[in-house]
MIVOVEX-993830 format. One record per residue (C-alpha): x, y, z. Coordinates in steps of 0.1 Angstrom, whole numbers, padded with zeros to 4 digits, always signed. Layout:
<pts>
XYZ
...
</pts>
This chain:
<pts>
-0158+0230-0042
-0186+0235-0016
-0212+0260-0027
-0238+0277-0005
-0264+0298-0023
-0241+0298-0053
-0211+0311-0034
-0179+0292-0026
-0180+0280+0010
-0150+0257+0010
-0136+0225-0005
-0130+0189+0003
-0105+0168-0016
-0085+0136-0016
-0048+0140-0021
-0016+0120-0019
-0035+0091-0035
-0016+0058-0035
-0034+0035-0059
-0011+0005-0051
-0018+0008-0013
-0054+0020-0019
-0047+0049+0005
-0054+0087+0003
-0054+0118+0024
-0087+0135+0032
-0084+0173+0034
-0110+0200+0037
-0113+0238+0043
-0143+0260+0051
-0147+0297+0051
-0151+0311+0087
-0187+0322+0080
-0196+0286+0073
-0182+0271+0105
-0205+0253+0129
-0232+0246+0103
-0224+0209+0097
-0210+0216+0062
-0175+0202+0070
-0190+0171+0085
-0212+0165+0056
-0185+0171+0030
-0160+0149+0047
-0185+0121+0051
-0195+0123+0014
-0158+0123+0003
-0149+0094+0026
-0180+0075+0013
-0169+0080-0023
-0133+0071-0015
-0143+0038+0000
-0173+0028-0021
-0164+0042-0055
-0126+0044-0056
-0120+0013-0035
-0096+0029-0010
-0087+0008+0021
-0074+0037+0043
-0079+0074+0046
-0054+0096+0064
-0058+0131+0077
-0042+0155+0102
-0052+0186+0121
-0038+0211+0146
-0047+0197+0180
-0052+0231+0197
-0058+0256+0169
-0082+0234+0149
-0099+0211+0174
-0132+0214+0156
-0116+0197+0126
-0104+0169+0148
-0140+0166+0161
-0153+0161+0125
-0126+0134+0118
-0133+0115+0151
-0171+0116+0144
-0164+0099+0110
-0144+0072+0129
-0108+0084+0124
-0085+0072+0152
-0049+0080+0160
-0025+0069+0132
-0004+0042+0149
+0023+0048+0122
+0028+0085+0131
+0030+0104+0164
+0021+0140+0169
+0044+0165+0152
+0053+0199+0167
+0037+0228+0148
+0061+0254+0136
+0064+0285+0115
+0032+0299+0099
+0011+0270+0113
+0020+0278+0150
-0010+0298+0163
-0012+0282+0198
+0019+0277+0219
+0028+0240+0221
+0004+0230+0193
+0010+0198+0174
-0002+0182+0142
-0022+0151+0151
-0023+0123+0125
-0054+0101+0122
-0065+0072+0100
-0097+0056+0090
-0100+0020+0077
-0128+0011+0053
-0142-0014+0077
-0146+0012+0105
-0165+0037+0083
-0203+0039+0085
</pts>
């Protein structure tokens, strides 16, 4: 959990951990009032660093809504995530569709590319 002045601001986690493949999914969420303050970037960097350095992960995966959550994509690309060659974009539907024609974009980060 991310705390700002003792109040919950968001969270950053690893999920879908595959210990055999040394792969996990990076996921984060920030409350709207904390957007644009660098907290997401810092939390994502710290979690990626721990995943690679402490847990020995080889690959981190993530995804974001290309139109409705472009700032999240910016965070991931700043960390070195690139398009996941194993998965193409997936049409957003149902409760996730906020922008017409939006897609889930899948990205991956290899340990060697992380700095």
